[in-house]
C-alpha positions in Angstrom: -1.7 -10.3 2.9 -1.7 -12.7 0.0 -4.0 -13.6 -2.9 -4.3 -17.1 -4.2 -5.2 -17.3 -7.9 -7.4 -20.1 -8.8 -8.1 -21.3 -12.3 -11.3 -23.4 -12.4 -11.0 -26.1 -15.0 -14.2 -27.5 -16.4 -16.2 -24.5 -15.2 -18.2 -24.3 -18.4 -18.2 -28.0 -19.3 -21.5 -30.0 -19.3 -22.1 -31.4 -15.9 -19.8 -28.9 -14.3 -20.8 -26.5 -11.5 -23.1 -23.7 -12.6 -21.5 -20.4 -13.4 -21.3 -18.1 -10.4 -23.2 -14.8 -11.1 -20.9 -11.9 -12.0 -19.9 -9.9 -9.0 -18.1 -6.6 -9.7 -14.7 -7.0 -8.0 -14.4 -3.3 -7.4 -17.2 -3.6 -4.9 -15.6 -6.5 -3.0 -14.4 -5.3 0.5 -11.8 -8.1 0.9 -8.1 -8.1 1.1 -7.5 -11.8 1.9 -7.1 -14.7 -0.5 -9.3 -14.8 -3.6 -10.4 -17.6 -5.8 -11.2 -16.3 -9.3 -12.1 -17.8 -12.6 -10.7 -16.8 -16.0 -12.8 -16.7 -19.1 -9.7 -17.4 -21.2 -6.8 -19.9 -20.9 -3.6 -18.6 -19.4 -1.7 -19.3 -22.6 -4.1 -17.4 -24.8 -2.1 -14.2 -24.5 -5.3 -12.3 -23.4 -5.7 -10.3 -20.2 -7.5 -12.3 -17.5 -11.2 -11.5 -17.0 -12.1 -10.4 -13.5 -15.8 -9.9 -14.2 -16.7 -12.8 -12.0 -15.5 -13.5 -8.5 -16.2 -17.1 -7.7 -15.3 -17.0 -4.1 -13.8 -14.6 -1.6 -13.0 -15.1 2.0 -14.0 -12.6 4.6 -11.7 -9.7 5.5 -9.9 -10.6 8.7 -8.7 -8.4 11.5 -5.7 -10.7 11.8 -4.2 -9.0 14.8 -7.3 -9.7 16.9 -8.2 -13.0 15.3 -4.8 -14.6 15.8 -3.7 -12.7 18.8 -0.7 -11.0 17.1 1.2 -8.0 18.1 3.5 -5.9 15.9 6.2 -6.5 18.4 8.3 -8.5 19.3 9.2 -9.4 15.7 9.6 -12.9 14.3 9.0 -15.8 16.7 5.5 -16.6 17.8 3.9 -13.4 16.4 5.2 -14.1 12.9 4.4 -17.9 13.1 0.9 -17.3 14.2 0.3 -14.9 11.3 1.5 -17.5 8.7 -0.5 -20.2 10.4 -3.6 -18.1 9.9 -2.8 -17.4 6.3 -2.3 -21.1 5.8 -5.8 -21.9 7.2 -7.3 -19.4 4.7 -5.4 -21.1 1.8 -6.6 -24.5 2.9 -10.2 -23.2 2.5 -9.4 -22.2 -1.0 -7.8 -25.5 -1.6 -11.0 -27.3 -0.6 -13.1 -25.0 -2.8 -10.8 -25.7 -5.7 -11.2 -29.5 -5.2 -14.9 -29.3 -4.8 -15.2 -27.4 -8.1 -12.8 -29.5 -10.2 -10.2 -26.7 -10.1 -6.7 -26.2 -8.8 -4.7 -23.5 -7.2 -2.0 -22.4 -9.7 0.1 -20.4 -7.3 0.0 -18.5 -4.0 0.9 -14.9 -4.4 1.9 -12.6 -1.5 2.1 -8.9 -1.5 3.9 -7.7 1.6 5.6 -4.7 3.2 9.4 -5.0 3.2 12.2 -4.8 3.0 12.8 -8.0 1.1 16.0 -9.8 0.4 16.7 -13.1 -1.4 14.6 -14.8 -4.0 12.3 -17.8 -4.2 12.5 -20.1 -1.2 15.2 -17.9 0.2 13.0 -14.8 0.5 13.5 -13.0 3.8 11.3 -10.1 5.1 13.5 -7.7 7.0 12.6 -5.2 9.8 9.0 -4.2 9.1 7.2 -1.5 11.0 3.7 -2.7 10.8 4.1 -6.5 10.5 5.7 -8.9 13.0 8.8 -9.5 10.9 12.5 -8.6 11.4 14.6 -11.2 9.6 12.0 -13.8 8.7 12.5 -16.6 6.2 9.0 -16.0 4.9 8.6 -18.5 2.0 10.3 -21.3 3.9 8.0 -20.8 6.9 4.9 -20.4 4.8 5.6 -23.7 3.1 5.8 -25.3 6.5 2.6 -23.7 7.6 0.8 -24.9 4.4 2.0 -28.4 4.9 0.7 -28.4 8.5 -2.8 -27.8 7.2 -2.6 -30.2 4.3 -2.1 -27.8 1.4 0.0 -29.3 -1.3 3.2 -27.6 -2.5 2.4 -24.8 -4.8 4.6 -22.1 -6.4 4.8 -19.1 -4.1 5.5 -15.7 -5.5 6.3 -12.8 -3.2 6.4 -9.1 -4.2 6.9 -5.9 -2.2 3.5 -4.2 -1.8 4.8 -1.3 -3.9 5.9 -3.5 -6.7 2.6 -5.4 -6.7 0.7 -2.1 -6.7 2.6 -0.6 -9.7 2.3 -3.8 -11.7 -1.4 -4.0 -11.0 -1.9 -0.3 -12.0 0.1 -0.8 -15.2 -1.9 -4.0 -16.0 -5.2 -2.1 -15.5 -4.0 0.6 -18.0 -3.1 -2.1 -20.5 -6.7 -3.4 -20.3 -8.0 -0.1 -21.6 -5.3 0.2 -24.3 -2.9 2.5 -22.5 0.5 0.8 -22.4 2.8 2.4 -19.9 6.4 1.3 -19.4 7.5 3.9 -16.8 5.4 4.8 -13.7 5.3 4.6 -9.9 2.8 3.7 -7.2 3.2 5.6 -4.0 1.7 3.7 -1.1 0.2 6.1 1.6 -1.3 3.9 4.2 -0.3 2.5 7.6 3.2 2.6 6.1 4.8 4.6 3.2 6.1 2.6 0.2 7.0 3.0 -3.4 6.8 0.7 -6.4 8.7 1.7 -9.6 8.2 0.4 -13.1 11.1 1.3 -15.3 11.3 0.3 -19.0 8.5 -2.2 -18.3 10.4 -3.9 -15.5 10.2 -3.6 -11.7 13.0 -1.5 -10.2 13.4 -2.2 -6.5 16.9 -0.5 -6.3 19.4 -2.3 -4.1 19.1 -4.4 -1.0 20.1 -2.9 2.4 23.2 -5.2 2.5 24.3 -5.0 -1.2 27.6 -3.1 -1.6 27.7 -0.4 -4.3 30.6 1.6 -5.7 28.9 4.9 -6.2 27.6 6.6 -3.1 24.7 8.0 -5.1 23.4 4.4 -5.3 22.4 4.8 -1.7 19.5 6.9 -3.0 18.1 3.7 -4.5 18.9 1.3 -1.6 15.6 -0.1 -0.3 13.9 2.0 -3.0 10.5 0.7 -2.0 10.9 2.0 1.5 9.9 5.5 0.6 8.9 6.6 4.1 12.4 5.8 5.3 14.1 7.8 2.5 12.1 11.0 2.9 13.1 13.1 5.9 11.4 16.2 7.2 13.6 18.8 8.9 12.7 21.2 11.8 11.5 23.8 9.3 9.0 21.4 7.6 11.2 21.0 4.5 11.7 17.5 2.9 14.8 15.8 1.4 15.2 12.4 -0.1 18.3 10.9 1.5 20.3 7.8 0.7 20.3 4.8 3.0 23.8 3.7 4.0 25.1 0.2 3.4 23.9 -2.2 6.2 21.1 0.2 7.3 17.4 0.2 6.6 16.6 3.8 7.2 18.1 7.2 6.3 20.0 8.7 9.2 18.2 11.4 11.1 19.6 14.5 12.7 18.2 16.1 15.8 14.6 17.2 15.3 14.1 15.4 12.0 11.4 12.9 11.2 10.8 10.2 8.5 7.9 10.9 6.2 6.1 7.8 7.6 6.0 9.5 11.0 4.0 12.4 9.6 1.6 10.8 7.0 1.6 7.1 7.8 -1.9 6.2 9.0 -1.2 5.7 12.7 0.9 8.8 13.1 -1.4 11.0 10.9 -4.4 9.9 13.0 -2.6 11.0 16.2 -1.7 14.4 14.6 -5.3 15.0 13.6 -6.5 13.9 17.0 -4.2 16.3 18.8 -5.3 19.1 16.5 -8.9 18.3 17.2 -8.3 18.4 21.0 -6.5 21.8 20.6 -9.4 23.2 18.5 -11.9 22.7 21.3 -15.4 22.5 19.7 -14.7 24.3 16.5 -15.3 21.3 14.3 -18.3 19.1 13.9 -15.9 16.2 14.5 -16.1 17.1 18.1 -19.7 15.8 18.1 -18.8 12.7 16.1 -16.0 11.6 18.4 -16.3 11.9 22.2 -13.4 13.9 23.6 -12.7 11.3 26.2 -12.2 8.7 23.5 -9.9 11.0 21.5 -7.8 11.8 24.7 -7.5 8.1 25.5 -6.3 7.4 21.9 -3.7 10.2 22.1 -2.3 8.7 25.3 -1.9 5.3 23.6 1.0 4.2 21.4 0.9 4.6 17.6 -0.1 1.3 16.0 -1.4 -0.1 19.3 -4.0 -2.8 18.5 -6.6 -1.2 20.7 -6.2 2.1 18.8 -6.5 0.7 15.3 -10.3 1.2 15.0 -10.0 4.7 16.4 -7.3 5.5 13.8 -9.7 4.5 11.1 -12.6 6.4 12.7 -10.7 9.6 13.1 -9.6 9.7 9.5 -13.0 8.6 8.2 -14.7 11.3 10.4 -12.3 13.9 9.0 -13.4 13.2 5.5 -17.1 13.1 6.5 -16.8 16.5 8.2 -15.0 18.0 5.3 -17.6 16.7 2.9 -20.2 18.5 5.1 -18.3 21.8 4.6 -16.7 21.8 8.1 -14.1 24.6 7.7 -11.7 23.1 10.3 -11.8 19.6 8.6 -11.3 21.2 5.2 -8.2 23.0 6.4 -6.9 19.7 7.8 -7.3 18.0 4.4 -5.6 21.0 2.7 -2.6 20.8 5.1 -2.3 17.1 4.7 -2.2 17.5 0.9 0.5 20.1 1.2 2.6 17.9 3.5 2.3 15.0 1.0 3.1 17.4 -1.8 6.3 18.6 -0.1 7.5 15.0 0.3 6.7 14.0 -3.2 8.4 17.0 -4.6 11.6 15.9 -2.9 11.2 12.4 -4.4 10.6 13.8 -7.9 13.5 16.3 -7.7 15.9 13.5 -6.7 14.8 11.3 -9.7 13.9 14.1 -12.1 15.8 12.5 -15.0 13.8 9.2 -14.6 10.7 8.8 -16.7 8.8 7.1 -13.9 8.3 10.3 -11.9 6.1 11.6 -14.7 3.3 9.2 -13.7 2.7 8.6 -10.0 -0.4 6.9 -8.7 -1.4 7.3 -5.1 -2.6 3.9 -3.7 -3.6 2.3 -0.4 -6.5 3.1 1.9 -5.3 6.5 3.1 -4.5 8.0 -0.2 -7.5 6.5 -2.0 -10.1 7.5 0.6 -8.9 10.5 2.7 -10.7 13.6 1.5 -12.6 11.8 -1.2 -15.5 13.9 -2.3 -14.1 17.1 -0.8 -14.1 19.8 -3.6 -11.1 22.0 -4.1 -11.0 25.5 -5.4 -10.6 24.5 -9.1 -11.2 20.7 -9.1 -13.5 18.2 -7.4 -10.6 16.8 -5.3 -9.1 19.1 -2.7 -6.4 16.7 -1.5 -5.0 16.0 -4.9 -5.3 19.6 -5.9 -3.2 20.7 -2.9 -0.7 17.9 -3.6 -0.2 19.0 -7.2 -0.1 22.7 -6.4 2.5 22.1 -3.6 4.6 19.8 -5.8 4.6 22.4 -8.7 5.6 25.3 -6.5 8.3 23.3 -4.7 9.8 22.0 -7.9 10.1 25.5 -9.2 11.9 26.5 -6.0 14.2 23.6 -6.8 14.9 25.3 -10.1 12.9 23.0 -12.4 11.3 24.9 -15.3 7.7 26.1 -14.8 6.5 23.8 -17.7 8.4 20.8 -16.3 7.2 21.5 -12.8 3.6 21.7 -13.9 3.7 18.6 -16.1 5.3 16.5 -13.3 2.7 17.7 -10.8 -0.2 16.9 -13.1 1.2 13.4 -13.4 0.1 12.6 -9.8 -3.3 11.0 -9.4 -5.3 8.8 -7.1 -5.8 5.2 -8.0 -9.3 4.2 -9.1 -8.7 0.5 -8.4 -9.5 -1.6 -5.4 -8.6 -5.2 -4.6 -8.3 -6.2 -8.2 -5.0 -4.3 -8.4 -3.0 -7.1 -6.6 -4.8 -9.8 -8.5 -3.7 -8.2 -11.8 -0.2 -7.8 -10.5 0.4 -11.5 -10.3 -1.3 -12.6 -13.6 
């Protein structure tokens, strides 16, 4: 999804439109294009002010609205998605014109992998979007022209890169300047954004030759779910991605991390566990068994199961908050699974400063288990992630002090949709 930044000129001038009442952006439930005003010019050197949201389009279930499937990739599915985005941008264009403003640029945060720059940006094989080898910027420009939107600069970032830039910008706003950190996306997919020495580090493209085999560890660095591999014993390793490939190679019985904790797969695991538990959990009264069974028989990521995925994970958190022992145990186990995977990531890059500060972002990691108290903290999920990371790093022969410090550097994000807006400013 993309955000379009809009600078409203003449907003405070006599005769201009009245100032829109301040609306806290952290309460805005939107993830589609925004128009915002800034209280200071872009060349002032000040951080943009997001205290007022001038206009926000509704959140869209784009698969249903535009009739799009995740597969097949490219072709009609991809074109229909871009046509829909273009229509939303045209609405922002009209709003800008009506209020004496202009769109400065169109910014897109997307799952990857990405290759190329500028007009040559290509989105490669994407698990949860209808892209395989799609000339995204070129096609988006065509779609915008079709609905009468003038040519604007288009900036595209991997969702992980946008997330970490937004998180770093938010810290700067409160006086905490961070040059090295990471954002781990735990949502429908698993991604990673890395800020190293104040610059985005996306590693190497899937088709970029390297001399050192160790560089494969940083190939498609943002595709975290495709690097982390779970073996038959439940242990994790961070593997390199070979030249010309987009995933780490699996041996018999192994799974990628995304197939364990990615939203669609996680919901199916929880659903199966619920069915196996009988009526132990209060979730059994929240979710009719027939609906859960129907969901389990469906395919991960199927459009008809999307709402059920959300409902299952939301119900899990609600049940745990109500002291349901089965649900609490599920949250604990999910935290431990995430912790094992993050420990493998941290151990691989233990000499890099960015592993000292990892923020968990996206819907799953920001909301799952929120409000469920742990044994020593008010957040069971993060408590279990940290404890598992610390214990596992010690097993990997990191010192107790270093293991503890690295584990405590993991936290949930406190941002919402303003994160991506901050990333592109």
